[in-house]
C-alpha positions as CSV (number, residue, x, y, z in Angstrom):
1,M,17.5,-2.5,-22.0
2,S,14.1,-3.4,-20.5
3,E,13.8,-6.6,-18.4
4,P,10.5,-8.3,-17.7
5,I,8.9,-8.2,-14.3
6,R,9.1,-11.7,-12.8
7,F,7.3,-12.9,-9.7
8,Y,5.9,-16.2,-8.3
9,F,2.1,-16.4,-8.7
10,R,-0.3,-19.4,-8.5
11,G,2.4,-22.0,-8.4
12,A,4.6,-20.7,-11.3
13,V,6.8,-17.8,-12.4
14,H,4.7,-15.1,-13.9
15,E,6.2,-12.5,-16.3
16,V,4.9,-9.1,-17.1
17,Q,5.9,-6.9,-20.1
18,G,4.2,-3.9,-21.7
19,A,2.3,-2.8,-18.5
20,D,2.8,0.8,-17.4
21,T,5.4,1.2,-14.6
22,T,2.7,2.9,-12.5
23,Q,0.1,0.1,-13.0
24,T,-1.0,-1.0,-9.5
25,V,-0.9,-4.6,-8.4
26,L,-4.7,-4.4,-8.0
27,Q,-5.1,-3.3,-11.6
28,H,-2.9,-6.1,-12.9
29,L,-4.8,-8.7,-10.9
30,R,-8.3,-7.6,-11.9
31,E,-7.8,-6.2,-15.4
32,D,-5.0,-8.4,-16.8
33,L,-5.2,-11.7,-14.8
34,H,-9.0,-11.5,-14.2
35,C,-8.5,-12.5,-10.5
36,T,-11.4,-10.5,-9.3
37,G,-11.5,-11.9,-5.7
38,T,-9.4,-9.0,-4.7
39,K,-11.7,-5.9,-4.6
40,E,-11.2,-2.2,-5.2
41,G,-12.7,0.0,-2.6
42,C,-10.9,3.3,-1.8
43,A,-7.8,2.9,-4.0
44,E,-5.7,4.7,-1.3
45,G,-4.8,2.0,1.2
46,D,-7.6,2.8,3.6
47,C,-10.3,0.1,3.4
48,G,-8.4,-3.1,3.0
49,A,-10.7,-4.7,0.4
50,C,-7.7,-5.1,-1.9
51,T,-5.4,-6.8,0.7
52,V,-3.0,-9.4,-0.6
53,V,0.1,-11.1,0.9
54,V,3.5,-10.5,-0.6
55,G,6.4,-12.9,0.0
56,S,10.0,-11.7,0.0
57,L,13.3,-13.5,0.5
58,V,15.1,-12.0,3.6
59,D,18.4,-13.5,4.6
60,G,17.5,-16.7,2.8
61,K,14.1,-17.0,4.5
62,V,10.6,-16.2,3.3
63,E,9.0,-13.1,4.9
64,L,5.2,-12.8,4.2
65,K,3.3,-9.5,4.7
66,A,-0.2,-8.3,4.1
67,V,-0.2,-5.1,2.0
68,N,-2.7,-3.0,0.0
69,S,-2.5,-3.9,-3.6
70,C,-4.3,-0.7,-4.7
71,I,-1.2,1.4,-4.0
72,Q,1.6,-1.1,-4.7
73,L,3.0,-0.9,-8.2
74,T,3.3,-4.0,-10.3
75,P,7.1,-3.6,-11.0
76,T,7.8,-3.8,-7.2
77,L,6.7,-7.5,-7.4
78,D,9.9,-8.4,-9.3
79,G,11.6,-11.3,-7.4
80,K,8.7,-11.7,-4.9
81,A,5.7,-13.9,-4.5
82,L,2.1,-12.7,-4.7
83,F,-0.8,-14.5,-2.9
84,T,-4.5,-13.6,-3.3
85,V,-7.7,-14.9,-1.9
86,E,-7.8,-17.4,-4.8
87,D,-4.8,-19.1,-3.3
88,L,-6.5,-20.0,0.0
89,Q,-8.7,-22.9,-1.3
90,Q,-7.0,-26.3,-0.7
91,P,-6.1,-28.7,-3.5
92,N,-9.0,-31.0,-2.6
93,G,-11.4,-28.1,-2.7
94,D,-11.8,-27.6,1.0
95,L,-11.8,-24.1,2.4
96,H,-8.7,-22.9,4.3
97,P,-9.2,-22.6,8.1
98,V,-9.4,-18.8,7.7
99,Q,-12.3,-19.1,5.3
100,Q,-14.0,-21.9,7.2
101,A,-13.8,-19.9,10.4
102,L,-15.4,-16.9,8.7
103,V,-18.2,-19.1,7.5
104,E,-18.8,-20.7,10.9
105,C,-18.7,-17.5,12.8
106,H,-20.9,-15.6,10.3
107,G,-18.1,-13.2,9.6
108,S,-19.4,-12.1,6.2
109,Q,-22.6,-10.4,5.1
110,C,-22.4,-8.5,1.7
111,G,-19.0,-10.2,1.2
112,F,-17.3,-7.3,-0.6
113,C,-14.7,-6.8,2.2
114,T,-14.4,-10.5,3.1
115,P,-11.5,-11.4,0.7
116,G,-9.4,-8.6,2.2
117,F,-10.2,-9.7,5.8
118,A,-9.4,-13.3,4.8
119,M,-6.0,-12.2,3.5
120,S,-5.1,-10.2,6.6
121,L,-6.2,-13.1,8.7
122,W,-4.1,-15.5,6.6
123,G,-1.1,-13.3,7.2
124,M,-1.7,-13.6,10.9
125,Y,-2.5,-17.4,10.7
126,L,1.0,-18.0,9.2
127,K,2.6,-15.9,11.9
128,V,1.0,-17.4,15.0
129,E,1.7,-21.0,13.9
130,G,-1.3,-22.6,15.6
131,R,-1.3,-20.4,18.7
132,T,-4.6,-18.6,19.4
133,P,-3.9,-14.9,18.8
134,E,-4.5,-12.4,21.6
135,R,-7.1,-9.7,21.2
136,K,-4.5,-6.9,20.6
137,E,-2.9,-9.0,17.9
138,I,-6.3,-9.4,16.2
139,D,-7.1,-5.7,16.4
140,D,-3.7,-4.8,15.0
141,C,-4.1,-7.4,12.2
142,L,-7.5,-6.0,11.2
143,S,-6.7,-2.3,11.7
144,G,-6.5,-1.8,7.9
145,N,-9.8,-3.6,7.0
146,L,-13.1,-1.8,7.1
147,C,-16.5,-3.6,7.3
148,R,-19.6,-1.7,6.7
149,C,-22.3,-4.2,7.4
150,T,-21.2,-7.3,9.3
151,G,-19.5,-5.6,12.3
152,Y,-16.2,-6.7,13.7
153,R,-17.3,-9.1,16.5
154,P,-17.9,-12.2,14.3
155,I,-14.7,-11.5,12.4
156,I,-12.8,-11.3,15.7
157,D,-14.4,-14.6,16.6
158,A,-13.2,-16.1,13.3
159,A,-9.7,-14.9,14.1
160,R,-9.8,-17.1,17.2
161,R,-11.6,-20.0,15.6
162,M,-9.3,-20.4,12.7
163,T,-6.5,-21.8,14.9
164,E,-8.9,-24.3,16.4
165,L,-9.6,-26.0,13.1
166,P,-7.3,-28.7,11.5
167,A,-4.1,-26.9,10.6
168,V,-2.9,-26.3,7.0
169,D,0.8,-26.1,6.5
170,F,2.5,-23.6,4.1
171,D,5.7,-24.7,2.3
172,T,8.1,-21.8,3.0
173,T,11.1,-23.9,2.1
174,G,9.8,-24.6,-1.4
175,L,8.8,-20.9,-1.8
176,A,12.3,-19.8,-0.7
177,E,13.8,-22.0,-3.5
178,Q,11.5,-20.4,-6.0
179,L,12.4,-16.8,-4.9
180,Q,16.1,-17.6,-4.8
181,A,15.9,-18.5,-8.5
182,L,14.2,-15.2,-9.2
183,K,16.8,-13.1,-7.3
184,R,18.8,-10.5,-9.3
185,D,22.2,-9.4,-8.1
186,K,22.5,-6.1,-10.0
187,L,20.5,-3.2,-11.3
188,S,17.5,-4.0,-13.4
189,T,15.4,-1.6,-15.5
190,Y,11.9,-2.2,-16.7
191,A,10.6,0.2,-19.4
192,A,7.2,0.5,-21.1
193,N,5.2,3.2,-22.8
194,G,7.8,5.9,-22.3
195,Q,8.2,5.2,-18.6
196,T,11.2,3.6,-16.8
197,F,11.4,1.8,-13.5
198,H,15.0,1.4,-12.2
199,A,15.6,-1.1,-9.4
200,P,19.2,-0.8,-8.0
201,R,20.7,-3.4,-5.7
202,T,23.5,-1.5,-4.1
203,L,24.0,1.9,-2.5
204,E,26.5,2.7,-5.3
205,E,24.0,1.9,-8.0
206,L,21.4,4.0,-6.3
207,A,23.7,7.0,-5.8
208,Q,24.7,6.9,-9.5
209,L,21.1,6.6,-10.7
210,R,20.2,9.6,-8.5
211,A,23.0,11.7,-10.0
212,E,22.0,10.7,-13.5
213,H,18.2,11.1,-12.9
214,P,17.8,14.0,-10.4
215,A,14.2,14.5,-11.4
216,A,13.2,10.8,-10.9
217,T,10.7,9.9,-8.3
218,L,12.2,7.8,-5.4
219,L,9.9,5.0,-4.5
220,A,10.1,3.1,-1.2
221,G,6.9,1.7,0.3
222,S,4.5,3.5,-2.1
223,T,2.2,4.4,0.7
224,D,2.4,8.1,-0.4
225,V,3.6,7.9,-4.0
226,G,0.8,5.4,-4.7
227,L,-1.8,8.0,-3.9
228,W,0.0,10.5,-6.3
229,I,-1.0,8.0,-9.0
230,T,-4.4,6.8,-7.9
231,K,-5.8,10.1,-6.5
232,Q,-3.8,12.9,-8.0
233,M,-3.4,11.2,-11.4
234,R,0.2,12.2,-11.7
235,V,2.2,10.8,-14.6
236,L,5.6,9.5,-13.3
237,T,7.9,8.9,-16.2
238,D,11.0,7.9,-14.3
239,I,11.0,6.0,-11.0
240,I,13.9,4.7,-8.9
241,Y,12.8,1.9,-6.6
242,L,14.6,1.5,-3.2
243,G,13.1,-1.8,-2.2
244,H,15.9,-4.0,-3.3
245,V,18.8,-2.0,-1.9
246,E,19.9,-4.2,1.1
247,A,22.2,-1.5,2.5
248,L,19.1,0.6,3.3
249,K,17.5,-2.2,5.3
250,S,19.8,-2.6,8.3
251,V,19.2,-1.5,11.9
252,T,22.4,-1.1,13.9
253,L,23.5,0.2,17.3
254,D,26.0,3.1,17.0
255,A,27.6,3.5,20.4
256,A,31.0,4.8,19.4
257,S,30.7,7.8,17.1
258,H,28.5,10.0,19.4
259,D,28.4,11.3,22.9
260,R,25.4,9.1,23.4
261,P,24.3,5.7,21.9
262,M,22.1,6.0,18.8
263,L,20.1,3.5,16.9
264,E,20.7,3.8,13.1
265,I,17.7,2.7,11.1
266,G,18.1,2.4,7.3
267,A,15.8,4.3,5.1
268,G,14.5,1.1,3.6
269,V,13.4,-0.5,6.9
270,A,9.6,-1.0,7.0
271,L,7.7,1.1,9.5
272,D,6.5,-1.9,11.5
273,E,10.0,-3.3,11.8
274,A,11.5,0.1,12.7
275,Y,8.9,0.8,15.4
276,G,9.2,-2.7,16.7
277,K,12.9,-2.2,17.2
278,L,12.4,1.3,18.7
279,C,9.8,-0.1,21.1
280,E,12.4,-2.4,22.6
281,Y,14.1,0.8,23.9
282,Y,11.0,2.9,24.4
283,P,8.2,0.4,25.2
284,A,6.1,2.7,27.3
285,E,6.7,5.8,25.2
286,L,6.2,4.5,21.6
287,S,4.0,1.3,21.7
288,E,0.7,3.1,21.5
289,L,2.0,5.4,18.7
290,R,3.2,2.3,16.8
291,Q,-0.3,0.7,17.1
292,R,-2.0,3.9,16.0
293,F,0.4,4.7,13.1
294,A,-1.7,4.0,10.0
295,S,-2.6,0.2,9.8
296,L,-0.5,-3.0,9.7
297,P,-0.6,-3.3,5.9
298,I,0.6,0.3,5.6
299,R,3.3,-0.2,8.2
300,N,4.3,-3.4,6.4
301,A,4.9,-1.5,3.2
302,G,5.9,2.1,4.2
303,T,9.3,2.9,5.5
304,L,10.5,5.2,8.3
305,G,13.0,6.8,5.9
306,G,10.1,7.5,3.5
307,N,8.1,9.2,6.3
308,V,11.1,11.4,7.1
309,A,11.9,12.2,3.5
310,N,8.3,13.0,2.7
311,G,8.5,15.8,5.3
312,S,4.7,16.1,5.8
313,P,3.8,18.5,8.6
314,I,1.3,15.8,9.9
315,G,3.7,12.9,9.8
316,D,3.7,11.1,13.1
317,S,7.4,10.1,13.2
318,M,9.1,13.4,13.0
319,P,7.8,15.2,16.2
320,W,9.1,12.6,18.6
321,M,12.4,12.1,16.7
322,I,13.0,15.8,16.7
323,A,12.3,16.0,20.4
324,L,14.8,13.3,21.1
325,G,17.5,15.0,19.0
326,S,17.5,12.5,16.1
327,E,19.6,12.9,13.0
328,V,19.1,12.4,9.2
329,V,21.9,10.8,7.2
330,L,21.9,11.9,3.6
331,H,23.9,10.1,1.0
332,S,25.1,10.9,-2.5
333,A,27.9,9.9,-4.8
334,A,30.1,12.2,-2.7
335,G,29.3,10.2,0.5
336,D,27.3,10.9,3.7
337,R,26.1,14.2,5.2
338,T,24.4,14.2,8.6
339,L,22.0,16.8,9.8
340,P,20.0,17.3,13.0
341,M,16.4,16.4,12.1
342,D,15.1,19.8,13.2
343,A,17.4,21.5,10.7
344,F,16.3,19.2,7.8
345,Y,12.9,20.8,7.3
346,L,13.1,24.3,5.9
347,D,9.5,25.1,4.9
348,Y,6.3,23.3,3.8
349,M,7.5,20.2,1.9
350,K,10.9,21.7,1.5
351,K,14.0,20.0,2.9
352,D,17.7,20.7,3.1
353,M,18.7,18.3,0.3
354,R,21.4,18.9,-2.2
355,P,21.2,17.6,-5.8
356,G,21.8,13.9,-6.0
357,E,21.1,13.3,-2.2
358,F,18.7,10.9,-0.7
359,V,17.9,9.8,2.9
360,R,20.1,6.8,3.7
361,A,19.2,6.4,7.4
362,V,17.9,8.1,10.5
363,R,19.7,8.0,13.9
364,V,17.6,8.0,17.1
365,P,19.2,8.6,20.5
366,L,18.6,5.8,23.0
367,P,17.0,6.5,26.4
368,R,18.9,8.3,29.2
369,A,17.9,8.1,32.8
370,N,17.5,11.8,33.3
371,V,15.4,12.5,30.2
372,A,11.6,12.4,30.5
373,F,10.1,11.5,27.1
374,R,6.5,11.2,25.9
375,T,4.6,11.5,22.6
376,Y,0.8,11.9,22.1
377,K,-1.4,11.6,19.1
378,L,-4.8,13.3,18.7
379,A,-7.0,12.0,15.8
380,K,-10.7,11.3,15.1
381,R,-10.1,7.5,15.2
382,F,-7.8,5.3,17.2
383,D,-6.6,3.3,14.3
384,Q,-5.4,4.4,10.9
385,D,-6.1,8.1,11.0
386,I,-4.1,11.2,10.3
387,S,-3.2,13.3,13.3
388,A,-4.9,16.6,14.0
389,V,-2.0,17.2,16.5
390,C,1.0,15.1,17.3
391,A,3.0,16.2,20.3
392,A,6.4,15.1,21.6
393,Y,8.4,16.2,24.7
394,A,11.9,15.3,25.8
395,F,13.0,17.1,29.0
396,E,16.4,16.7,30.6
397,L,15.7,17.1,34.3
398,D,18.2,17.6,37.2
399,G,16.7,17.4,40.7
400,G,13.4,18.8,39.4
401,K,14.9,21.6,37.3
402,V,14.6,21.7,33.5
403,V,18.1,21.6,32.0
404,D,17.0,21.2,28.4
405,A,13.4,21.2,27.2
406,R,12.7,19.9,23.7
407,I,9.1,20.3,22.5
408,C,7.9,19.5,19.0
409,Y,4.5,19.4,17.4
410,G,3.1,18.0,14.1
411,G,0.0,19.6,12.6
412,M,0.7,23.0,14.1
413,A,2.8,24.5,11.3
414,G,4.0,24.0,7.7
415,T,6.7,21.6,9.1
416,P,7.2,19.5,12.2
417,K,8.3,22.4,14.4
418,R,9.9,22.9,17.8
419,A,8.4,25.4,20.3
420,A,11.3,27.7,20.8
421,Q,9.4,30.2,22.9
422,A,8.0,27.6,25.3
423,E,11.4,25.9,25.5
424,A,13.0,29.2,26.5
425,V,10.5,29.8,29.2
426,L,11.2,26.4,30.8
427,N,15.0,26.0,30.5
428,G,16.7,26.6,33.8
429,R,13.3,26.6,35.7
430,V,11.9,24.2,38.2
431,W,9.4,21.9,36.5
432,S,6.5,23.5,38.4
433,E,2.9,24.3,37.5
434,E,3.9,28.0,37.5
435,A,6.5,27.3,34.8
436,L,4.0,25.1,33.0
437,V,1.4,27.8,32.8
438,E,3.9,30.3,31.3
439,A,5.1,27.7,28.8
440,I,1.4,27.0,27.8
441,A,0.9,30.7,27.1
442,A,4.2,30.8,25.1
443,L,2.9,28.1,22.7
444,A,0.6,30.8,21.2
445,Q,3.7,32.7,20.2
446,D,5.3,29.6,18.7
447,Y,2.4,28.5,16.4
448,A,-0.4,29.8,14.3
449,P,-2.1,26.6,13.2
450,L,-4.4,26.3,10.3
451,T,-8.1,25.3,10.2
452,D,-8.8,22.4,7.8
453,M,-11.0,19.3,7.6
454,R,-9.2,17.6,10.5
455,A,-9.4,20.3,13.1
456,S,-9.9,24.1,13.6
457,S,-7.0,26.3,14.6
458,T,-8.6,26.9,18.0
459,Y,-8.9,23.2,18.6
460,R,-5.3,22.6,17.6
461,M,-3.9,25.3,19.9
462,R,-6.1,24.3,22.9
463,T,-5.2,20.6,22.6
464,A,-1.5,21.4,22.0
465,Q,-1.5,23.3,25.3
466,N,-3.5,20.6,27.1
467,L,-1.1,17.9,26.0
468,L,1.8,19.9,27.5
469,R,-0.2,19.9,30.8
470,R,-0.7,16.2,30.4
471,F,3.1,15.7,30.1
472,W,3.5,17.8,33.2
473,L,1.0,15.6,35.1
474,E,2.9,12.5,34.2
475,T,6.4,13.9,34.9
476,R,5.9,16.5,37.7
477,I,8.1,16.3,40.8
478,D,5.4,15.6,43.3
479,A,2.8,12.8,42.8
480,P,3.2,12.2,39.0
481,L,0.2,10.5,37.5
482,A,0.4,7.1,35.9
483,N,-0.5,6.6,32.2
484,A,-3.8,5.0,33.1
485,D,-4.9,8.1,34.9
486,V,-4.5,10.4,31.9
487,N,-4.9,8.2,28.9
488,A,-8.5,7.6,27.7
489,F,-7.3,4.5,25.8
490,A,-5.4,2.9,28.7
491,A,-8.2,0.5,29.7
492,A,-8.6,-0.7,26.1
């Protein structure tokens, strides 16, 4: 039996029936609700013109995140709150400080992108609670918003100015009460026009649904599946949504069941939260990658488990997780099955998954004193760009000798792939320039990269080899170089 989609919108509970299960939030706003302040630019989560803020109830408290409405599906709003640029104006007609700051700082020219910028800034305004944000926070906040005519300087000025204006409070307590009333405790199904959208609440419901609907599309953050719909025009008749399964959203420290402590991250944990937790353990190694991984609205929506389950050869999470020796926890009605992550990927977009299985979690080893670990990303832009090459190295060293070398690259093969030949050259050797040169040559035996729009095969191979040299420069026995000496972005 189909249940309506219910979410909090413009001060009341809004119900949706009859809309396609694959209708985007942007389409619902513009075409059904005629809220045209939210713009459509790229329809793939790149430009930020469609940015909205979605509120969810997490442990009884409201969590507000800026996301791209062009790739989020309307049924995913069930039980949540939706805020658009139309919500910013104050009851007395005054502009919100975010809007007023954009006016005062001349942060708008043609105005097309401005509503998206305003919503990203509003998300940060609520987070900083009156504190003037730092430049890095502003850059991260605006990483998913493109401006083609104003330029970013006045918008950055507005991000600082907004906290200097008279503050406007937001009633999170009242919103929490509204969302509590919308909360569902068991599986709900929305159906329309021959399509179904299942939203389980428990791991047991999810496993049963997966067994009953093996061909259904599993939907987490919609940062990939959304493009199947908007760009590839795929028709998805059966969807299982993972966003309400609380058992997939935990981050726990597992120090007992392994020979080394591991951080277990549920498949439903958002990318930004997952990387935030990982950076507590690997601050120097993963902080830059976190900032450069897509944009904040994408990281707010997408999940680490989805990135792993997708299995793209250019996904930025897998190379460093494979290098560290991470594991994938698969689940089905029969229980858990755990695999080393480097054994999970069989071929291009092909994984070792049995019928009825789905990714429940990933397990990442915590730092060890004798392991040197780095990961590097090469792309045409600093922010929000797909890697041409993503490299990761984790070497266990003993007195300058390589005990166990683990090298993995993304963008060099049909899967995220370890460099078996180069690793064999290094294992048991002193970590010297002589060994490095031999390993660099061996990389040509490990990979035969493709040429595509992001990079040529020659560029990929040369830069993969150069990144291994950079790793050596940072970790060599004598006079290792600091990050600032080898990183072009260090000063920024």
